[in-house]
TIVEXSE-798746 format. One record per residue (C-alpha): x, z negated, y; residue number from 1. Coordinates in steps of 0.1 Angstrom, whole numbers, padded with zeros to 4 digits. Each point is the difference from the previous one (the first is absolute). Layout:
BEGIN
<pt east="X" up="Z" north="Y" n="NUM"/>
...
***
This chain:
BEGIN
<pt east="-0797" up="0088" north="-0838" n="1"/>
<pt east="0006" up="-0002" north="0036" n="2"/>
<pt east="0029" up="0021" north="0015" n="3"/>
<pt east="0018" up="-0011" north="0032" n="4"/>
<pt east="0025" up="0027" north="0017" n="5"/>
<pt east="0027" up="-0015" north="0021" n="6"/>
<pt east="-0002" up="0007" north="0036" n="7"/>
<pt east="0030" up="0001" north="0024" n="8"/>
<pt east="-0007" up="-0039" north="0013" n="9"/>
<pt east="0002" up="-0010" north="-0037" n="10"/>
<pt east="0031" up="0018" north="-0010" n="11"/>
<pt east="0034" up="-0021" north="-0004" n="12"/>
<pt east="-0015" up="-0032" north="-0013" n="13"/>
<pt east="0004" up="-0012" north="-0033" n="14"/>
<pt east="-0027" up="0008" north="-0025" n="15"/>
<pt east="-0010" up="-0037" north="-0008" n="16"/>
<pt east="0000" up="-0007" north="0037" n="17"/>
<pt east="-0027" up="0028" north="0002" n="18"/>
<pt east="-0018" up="-0011" north="-0027" n="19"/>
<pt east="-0001" up="-0037" north="0014" n="20"/>
<pt east="-0018" up="0015" north="0032" n="21"/>
<pt east="-0023" up="0022" north="-0020" n="22"/>
<pt east="-0010" up="-0028" north="-0027" n="23"/>
<pt east="0007" up="-0030" north="0025" n="24"/>
<pt east="-0024" up="-0024" north="-0021" n="25"/>
<pt east="0019" up="0007" north="-0031" n="26"/>
<pt east="0028" up="-0021" north="-0013" n="27"/>
<pt east="0033" up="0019" north="-0003" n="28"/>
<pt east="-0001" up="-0006" north="-0037" n="29"/>
<pt east="-0032" up="0021" north="-0004" n="30"/>
<pt east="0015" up="0031" north="0016" n="31"/>
<pt east="0034" up="-0003" north="-0017" n="32"/>
<pt east="-0022" up="-0001" north="-0032" n="33"/>
<pt east="-0019" up="0029" north="0011" n="34"/>
<pt east="0033" up="0018" north="0006" n="35"/>
<pt east="0014" up="-0008" north="-0035" n="36"/>
<pt east="-0033" up="0013" north="-0016" n="37"/>
<pt east="0001" up="0033" north="0021" n="38"/>
<pt east="-0035" up="-0012" north="0014" n="39"/>
<pt east="0016" up="0006" north="0032" n="40"/>
<pt east="0024" up="0031" north="0003" n="41"/>
<pt east="0023" up="0015" north="0025" n="42"/>
<pt east="-0001" up="0040" north="0000" n="43"/>
<pt east="-0017" up="0000" north="-0034" n="44"/>
<pt east="0029" up="-0022" north="-0013" n="45"/>
<pt east="0008" up="-0035" north="-0012" n="46"/>
<pt east="0016" up="-0022" north="0028" n="47"/>
<pt east="0015" up="-0036" north="0005" n="48"/>
<pt east="-0011" up="-0006" north="0035" n="49"/>
<pt east="0032" up="0002" north="0016" n="50"/>
<pt east="0000" up="0037" north="0006" n="51"/>
<pt east="0002" up="0010" north="0039" n="52"/>
<pt east="-0029" up="0021" north="0009" n="53"/>
<pt east="0002" up="0034" north="0014" n="54"/>
<pt east="-0028" up="0019" north="0021" n="55"/>
<pt east="-0022" up="0019" north="-0024" n="56"/>
<pt east="0006" up="-0023" north="-0030" n="57"/>
<pt east="-0032" up="-0002" north="-0022" n="58"/>
<pt east="-0011" up="-0036" north="-0007" n="59"/>
<pt east="-0027" up="-0003" north="-0028" n="60"/>
<pt east="-0016" up="-0031" north="-0011" n="61"/>
<pt east="-0020" up="0002" north="-0033" n="62"/>
<pt east="-0021" up="-0032" north="0009" n="63"/>
<pt east="-0036" up="-0005" north="0001" n="64"/>
<pt east="-0019" up="0000" north="0033" n="65"/>
<pt east="-0008" up="-0036" north="-0006" n="66"/>
<pt east="0035" up="-0009" north="-0005" n="67"/>
<pt east="0011" up="0020" north="0028" n="68"/>
<pt east="-0025" up="-0012" north="0023" n="69"/>
<pt east="0008" up="-0035" north="-0012" n="70"/>
<pt east="0038" up="0000" north="0007" n="71"/>
<pt east="-0002" up="0026" north="0031" n="72"/>
<pt east="-0022" up="-0023" north="0020" n="73"/>
<pt east="-0016" up="0010" north="0033" n="74"/>
<pt east="0021" up="0012" north="0025" n="75"/>
<pt east="-0007" up="-0023" north="0032" n="76"/>
<pt east="0025" up="0011" north="0023" n="77"/>
<pt east="-0011" up="-0012" north="0035" n="78"/>
<pt east="-0006" up="0025" north="0030" n="79"/>
<pt east="-0012" up="-0002" north="0034" n="80"/>
<pt east="-0004" up="0025" north="0027" n="81"/>
<pt east="0011" up="0002" north="0037" n="82"/>
<pt east="0015" up="0026" north="0023" n="83"/>
<pt east="0039" up="-0007" north="-0005" n="84"/>
<pt east="0024" up="0011" north="0026" n="85"/>
<pt east="0025" up="0025" north="-0020" n="86"/>
<pt east="0035" up="0002" north="0016" n="87"/>
<pt east="0012" up="0023" north="-0026" n="88"/>
<pt east="-0012" up="0014" north="-0034" n="89"/>
<pt east="0013" up="0023" north="-0026" n="90"/>
<pt east="-0006" up="0006" north="-0037" n="91"/>
<pt east="0016" up="-0030" north="-0011" n="92"/>
<pt east="0000" up="-0027" north="0028" n="93"/>
<pt east="-0022" up="-0012" north="0028" n="94"/>
<pt east="0013" up="-0022" north="0033" n="95"/>
<pt east="-0030" up="-0017" north="0014" n="96"/>
<pt east="-0002" up="-0020" north="0034" n="97"/>
<pt east="-0017" up="-0030" north="-0010" n="98"/>
<pt east="-0019" up="-0019" north="0026" n="99"/>
<pt east="0000" up="-0036" north="0009" n="100"/>
<pt east="-0023" up="-0019" north="-0026" n="101"/>
<pt east="0004" up="0021" north="-0030" n="102"/>
<pt east="0018" up="-0012" north="-0030" n="103"/>
<pt east="0027" up="0019" north="-0016" n="104"/>
<pt east="-0009" up="-0009" north="-0036" n="105"/>
<pt east="-0029" up="-0014" north="-0018" n="106"/>
<pt east="-0011" up="-0037" north="0007" n="107"/>
<pt east="-0013" up="-0022" north="-0025" n="108"/>
<pt east="-0032" up="-0005" north="0020" n="109"/>
<pt east="-0010" up="0037" north="-0004" n="110"/>
<pt east="0007" up="0009" north="0037" n="111"/>
<pt east="0007" up="0038" north="0001" n="112"/>
<pt east="0037" up="0009" north="0006" n="113"/>
<pt east="0019" up="0030" north="0007" n="114"/>
<pt east="0004" up="0007" north="-0037" n="115"/>
<pt east="-0039" up="0002" north="-0006" n="116"/>
<pt east="-0002" up="0022" north="0034" n="117"/>
<pt east="0027" up="0023" north="-0012" n="118"/>
<pt east="-0018" up="0007" north="-0035" n="119"/>
<pt east="-0032" up="0006" north="0017" n="120"/>
<pt east="0015" up="0025" north="0025" n="121"/>
<pt east="0018" up="0016" north="-0029" n="122"/>
<pt east="-0033" up="0001" north="-0022" n="123"/>
<pt east="-0020" up="0014" north="0030" n="124"/>
<pt east="0027" up="0027" north="0005" n="125"/>
<pt east="-0005" up="0010" north="-0036" n="126"/>
<pt east="0040" up="-0007" north="-0006" n="127"/>
<pt east="-0008" up="-0027" north="-0025" n="128"/>
<pt east="-0027" up="-0004" north="-0026" n="129"/>
<pt east="-0016" up="-0029" north="-0020" n="130"/>
<pt east="0015" up="0014" north="-0030" n="131"/>
<pt east="0036" up="-0003" north="0014" n="132"/>
<pt east="-0007" up="-0036" north="0012" n="133"/>
<pt east="0000" up="-0009" north="-0036" n="134"/>
<pt east="0038" up="0006" north="-0004" n="135"/>
<pt east="0013" up="0001" north="0035" n="136"/>
<pt east="-0006" up="-0017" north="0033" n="137"/>
<pt east="0014" up="0008" north="0034" n="138"/>
<pt east="0015" up="-0028" north="0018" n="139"/>
<pt east="0018" up="-0011" north="0031" n="140"/>
<pt east="0038" up="-0004" north="-0003" n="141"/>
<pt east="0006" up="-0028" north="0029" n="142"/>
<pt east="-0022" up="-0026" north="0018" n="143"/>
<pt east="-0009" up="-0009" north="0034" n="144"/>
<pt east="-0015" up="-0035" north="0009" n="145"/>
<pt east="-0037" up="0002" north="0006" n="146"/>
<pt east="0003" up="-0004" north="0038" n="147"/>
<pt east="0030" up="0024" north="0001" n="148"/>
<pt east="-0008" up="0036" north="0008" n="149"/>
<pt east="0021" up="0030" north="-0007" n="150"/>
<pt east="0012" up="0023" north="-0029" n="151"/>
<pt east="-0005" up="-0005" north="-0035" n="152"/>
<pt east="0012" up="0023" north="-0026" n="153"/>
<pt east="-0020" up="0011" north="-0033" n="154"/>
<pt east="0005" up="0021" north="-0030" n="155"/>
<pt east="-0028" up="0023" north="-0008" n="156"/>
<pt east="0019" up="0012" north="-0032" n="157"/>
<pt east="0023" up="-0015" north="-0026" n="158"/>
<pt east="0028" up="0020" north="0017" n="159"/>
<pt east="-0009" up="-0013" north="0035" n="160"/>
<pt east="0000" up="-0037" north="-0013" n="161"/>
<pt east="0033" up="0005" north="-0016" n="162"/>
<pt east="0017" up="0015" north="0029" n="163"/>
<pt east="-0014" up="-0027" north="0024" n="164"/>
<pt east="0008" up="-0029" north="-0022" n="165"/>
<pt east="0036" up="0013" north="-0003" n="166"/>
<pt east="0005" up="0005" north="0036" n="167"/>
<pt east="-0015" up="-0034" north="0011" n="168"/>
<pt east="0022" up="-0017" north="-0030" n="169"/>
<pt east="0031" up="0016" north="0010" n="170"/>
<pt east="-0008" up="-0005" north="0036" n="171"/>
<pt east="0008" up="0037" north="0009" n="172"/>
<pt east="-0034" up="-0001" north="0021" n="173"/>
<pt east="0007" up="-0015" north="0034" n="174"/>
<pt east="-0030" up="-0019" north="0014" n="175"/>
<pt east="-0007" up="-0008" north="0039" n="176"/>
<pt east="-0022" up="-0023" north="0016" n="177"/>
<pt east="-0012" up="-0006" north="0035" n="178"/>
<pt east="-0009" up="-0035" north="0011" n="179"/>
<pt east="-0005" up="-0020" north="0033" n="180"/>
<pt east="0022" up="-0031" north="0001" n="181"/>
<pt east="0004" up="-0029" north="0022" n="182"/>
<pt east="0029" up="0000" north="0027" n="183"/>
<pt east="0025" up="0025" north="0010" n="184"/>
<pt east="0024" up="0018" north="-0025" n="185"/>
<pt east="0026" up="0022" north="0013" n="186"/>
<pt east="0023" up="0008" north="-0029" n="187"/>
<pt east="-0002" up="0015" north="-0032" n="188"/>
<pt east="0005" up="-0025" north="-0028" n="189"/>
<pt east="0002" up="-0001" north="-0041" n="190"/>
<pt east="-0011" up="-0032" north="-0012" n="191"/>
<pt east="0005" up="-0016" north="-0034" n="192"/>
<pt east="-0015" up="-0032" north="-0016" n="193"/>
<pt east="-0018" up="-0016" north="-0029" n="194"/>
<pt east="-0037" up="0002" north="-0008" n="195"/>
<pt east="-0019" up="-0026" north="-0018" n="196"/>
<pt east="-0037" up="0005" north="-0007" n="197"/>
<pt east="-0026" up="-0030" north="-0008" n="198"/>
<pt east="-0024" up="0016" north="-0023" n="199"/>
<pt east="-0027" up="-0028" north="0007" n="200"/>
<pt east="0000" up="0007" north="0038" n="201"/>
<pt east="0010" up="0037" north="-0003" n="202"/>
<pt east="0026" up="-0007" north="0030" n="203"/>
<pt east="0035" up="0006" north="-0003" n="204"/>
<pt east="0032" up="-0018" north="0018" n="205"/>
<pt east="0031" up="0017" north="0012" n="206"/>
<pt east="0035" up="-0018" north="-0001" n="207"/>
<pt east="0035" up="0009" north="0003" n="208"/>
<pt east="0010" up="-0015" north="-0031" n="209"/>
<pt east="-0010" up="0008" north="-0034" n="210"/>
<pt east="-0022" up="-0023" north="-0018" n="211"/>
<pt east="-0018" up="-0003" north="-0033" n="212"/>
<pt east="-0023" up="0029" north="-0005" n="213"/>
<pt east="0007" up="0016" north="0031" n="214"/>
<pt east="0007" up="0038" north="0004" n="215"/>
<pt east="0025" up="0018" north="0024" n="216"/>
<pt east="-0016" up="0019" north="0031" n="217"/>
<pt east="0012" up="0023" north="0024" n="218"/>
<pt east="-0016" up="0011" north="0033" n="219"/>
<pt east="0013" up="0025" north="0025" n="220"/>
<pt east="-0016" up="0004" north="0035" n="221"/>
<pt east="0002" up="0022" north="0030" n="222"/>
<pt east="-0015" up="-0012" north="0034" n="223"/>
<pt east="-0020" up="0030" north="0017" n="224"/>
<pt east="-0009" up="-0020" north="0031" n="225"/>
<pt east="-0008" up="-0033" north="0015" n="226"/>
<pt east="-0022" up="-0014" north="0028" n="227"/>
<pt east="0019" up="-0032" north="0000" n="228"/>
<pt east="-0030" up="-0019" north="-0019" n="229"/>
<pt east="0000" up="0023" north="-0032" n="230"/>
<pt east="0020" up="0026" north="-0015" n="231"/>
<pt east="-0010" up="0032" north="-0019" n="232"/>
<pt east="0022" up="0003" north="-0030" n="233"/>
<pt east="0007" up="0024" north="-0026" n="234"/>
<pt east="0010" up="-0019" north="-0032" n="235"/>
<pt east="0014" up="0017" north="-0031" n="236"/>
<pt east="-0011" up="-0018" north="-0032" n="237"/>
<pt east="0032" up="0001" north="-0024" n="238"/>
<pt east="-0015" up="-0022" north="-0026" n="239"/>
<pt east="-0037" up="-0004" north="-0004" n="240"/>
<pt east="-0012" up="-0036" north="-0007" n="241"/>
<pt east="-0032" up="-0019" north="0010" n="242"/>
<pt east="-0005" up="-0003" north="0036" n="243"/>
<pt east="0036" up="0007" north="0005" n="244"/>
<pt east="-0002" up="0015" north="0036" n="245"/>
<pt east="-0024" up="-0028" north="0012" n="246"/>
<pt east="0019" up="-0029" north="-0014" n="247"/>
<pt east="0036" up="0015" north="0006" n="248"/>
<pt east="-0005" up="0006" north="0039" n="249"/>
<pt east="-0020" up="-0032" north="0003" n="250"/>
<pt east="0030" up="-0016" north="-0014" n="251"/>
<pt east="0023" up="0010" north="0027" n="252"/>
<pt east="-0027" up="-0008" north="0030" n="253"/>
<pt east="-0015" up="0034" north="0003" n="254"/>
<pt east="-0036" up="-0003" north="-0019" n="255"/>
<pt east="-0023" up="0028" north="0001" n="256"/>
<pt east="-0028" up="0000" north="0023" n="257"/>
<pt east="-0034" up="-0008" north="-0017" n="258"/>
<pt east="0017" up="-0015" north="-0032" n="259"/>
<pt east="-0020" up="-0033" north="-0009" n="260"/>
<pt east="0022" up="-0008" north="-0029" n="261"/>
<pt east="0035" up="0003" north="0015" n="262"/>
<pt east="-0007" up="0006" north="0037" n="263"/>
<pt east="0000" up="-0022" north="0030" n="264"/>
<pt east="-0034" up="-0014" north="0008" n="265"/>
<pt east="0008" up="-0002" north="0038" n="266"/>
<pt east="0013" up="0034" north="0001" n="267"/>
<pt east="-0032" up="0016" north="-0019" n="268"/>
<pt east="-0025" up="-0019" north="0023" n="269"/>
<pt east="0017" up="0015" north="0032" n="270"/>
<pt east="-0013" up="0034" north="-0015" n="271"/>
<pt east="-0031" up="-0007" north="-0013" n="272"/>
<pt east="-0019" up="0018" north="0024" n="273"/>
<pt east="0012" up="0032" north="-0016" n="274"/>
<pt east="-0020" up="-0009" north="-0031" n="275"/>
<pt east="0031" up="-0003" north="-0023" n="276"/>
<pt east="-0009" up="-0021" north="-0030" n="277"/>
<pt east="0030" up="0011" north="-0023" n="278"/>
<pt east="0033" up="0011" north="0001" n="279"/>
<pt east="0010" up="0031" north="0018" n="280"/>
<pt east="0021" up="0014" north="-0027" n="281"/>
<pt east="-0004" up="0038" north="-0010" n="282"/>
<pt east="0021" up="0020" north="-0026" n="283"/>
<pt east="0003" up="0030" north="0021" n="284"/>
<pt east="0029" up="0020" north="-0015" n="285"/>
<pt east="0011" up="0012" north="-0034" n="286"/>
<pt east="0034" up="0018" north="-0005" n="287"/>
<pt east="0008" up="0018" north="-0035" n="288"/>
<pt east="0036" up="0012" north="0004" n="289"/>
<pt east="-0002" up="0016" north="-0037" n="290"/>
<pt east="-0029" up="0024" north="0012" n="291"/>
<pt east="0009" up="0001" north="0038" n="292"/>
<pt east="-0033" up="-0012" north="0010" n="293"/>
<pt east="-0011" up="-0024" north="0027" n="294"/>
<pt east="-0036" up="-0012" north="0005" n="295"/>
<pt east="-0012" up="-0017" north="0030" n="296"/>
<pt east="-0034" up="-0017" north="0007" n="297"/>
<pt east="-0008" up="-0015" north="0034" n="298"/>
<pt east="-0012" up="-0036" north="0006" n="299"/>
<pt east="-0038" up="-0008" north="-0001" n="300"/>
<pt east="-0020" up="-0001" north="0032" n="301"/>
<pt east="0005" up="-0038" north="0006" n="302"/>
<pt east="0035" up="0001" north="-0006" n="303"/>
<pt east="0004" up="0027" north="0027" n="304"/>
<pt east="-0023" up="-0016" north="0023" n="305"/>
<pt east="0022" up="-0030" north="0002" n="306"/>
<pt east="0032" up="0023" north="0004" n="307"/>
<pt east="-0018" up="0015" north="0029" n="308"/>
<pt east="-0009" up="-0028" north="0016" n="309"/>
<pt east="0033" up="-0018" north="-0005" n="310"/>
<pt east="0018" up="0029" north="0018" n="311"/>
<pt east="0017" up="0014" north="-0032" n="312"/>
<pt east="-0017" up="0033" north="-0004" n="313"/>
<pt east="0028" up="0019" north="0013" n="314"/>
<pt east="0027" up="-0015" north="-0026" n="315"/>
<pt east="-0026" up="0004" north="-0027" n="316"/>
<pt east="-0007" up="0038" north="0006" n="317"/>
<pt east="0036" up="0007" north="0005" n="318"/>
<pt east="0006" up="-0016" north="-0036" n="319"/>
<pt east="-0029" up="0019" north="-0015" n="320"/>
<pt east="0013" up="0034" north="0013" n="321"/>
<pt east="0036" up="-0006" north="-0012" n="322"/>
<pt east="-0015" up="-0012" north="-0033" n="323"/>
<pt east="-0018" up="0034" north="-0002" n="324"/>
<pt east="0031" up="0019" north="0010" n="325"/>
<pt east="-0014" up="0014" north="0032" n="326"/>
<pt east="0023" up="0013" north="0025" n="327"/>
<pt east="-0003" up="-0001" north="0039" n="328"/>
<pt east="-0011" up="0037" north="0003" n="329"/>
<pt east="-0028" up="-0004" north="-0027" n="330"/>
<pt east="-0021" up="-0029" north="0009" n="331"/>
<pt east="-0033" up="-0004" north="-0020" n="332"/>
<pt east="-0024" up="-0028" north="-0005" n="333"/>
<pt east="0012" up="-0019" north="-0030" n="334"/>
<pt east="-0028" up="0001" north="-0027" n="335"/>
<pt east="0004" up="-0025" north="-0028" n="336"/>
<pt east="-0003" up="0029" north="-0025" n="337"/>
<pt east="0029" up="0016" north="0013" n="338"/>
<pt east="0027" up="0004" north="-0026" n="339"/>
<pt east="0037" up="0009" north="0006" n="340"/>
<pt east="0014" up="0020" north="-0029" n="341"/>
***
């Protein structure tokens, strides 16, 4: 007999969903049969599988070791280790400042992603165990392109995952990006359109008119400063579609500096001396009105170098101070770990 006590991260789900994770190699018919025969019980009683589990519930499996091992299989949850740039963390969620080059989610080729690094981070801290990974896996709740830097939110607990999933789904979390684009932009704008994705090329096109399989998109932007050749933009991502900011701004004549897929090749060549090999796009601010929290992460070093060299540093730091809620009488260096609550 094996007994499992439901922990906080496992509570709230249906009993049969839990069993499907615990006995992931078993057909559903097997554990329904075991439930009927009382070879699997909930708190010592016969169960149907549709019960909602509570913290502290006792699950007993009256199965041979050979049968359990056969259907439980080996736990092969990938993990990797690196120093994560943590912007914010509590018992349920963690916000990571993802660097350029890191994947947000696992890839088919086995390249480590932020998900694997997060699992490794929590295992090392002792906030996650190999046993817990059998029935619960922390995960990210939003994605950034591999070569886009900035904040990614992840749930450390089931409650954290549910909270983040809800505010992303309901769009009650406001996401702001910084980017350098071609040309001068002087006025705020809120642009709309339709985005169509070509799965074969992993490239999107933007149009003003709806077409088959296209999705509506909305992007708002606010120019922070311009040197006449390029503009530092703050962009609010109202809808979150694949490559939305890059494609949408390119479609109105303001491609991102360094963008090889949607950008302007000649514009990019002019600034190749800075070592820019990817789009300068950074998810720098998250605002959660529900909890009255604002999180800010500074741009990476290369992005900042271009800002300085192109004489846009003053407007960048003025915006950063404003985002952090700094007043004129209390100027301090804006570290990316600063959190305004």
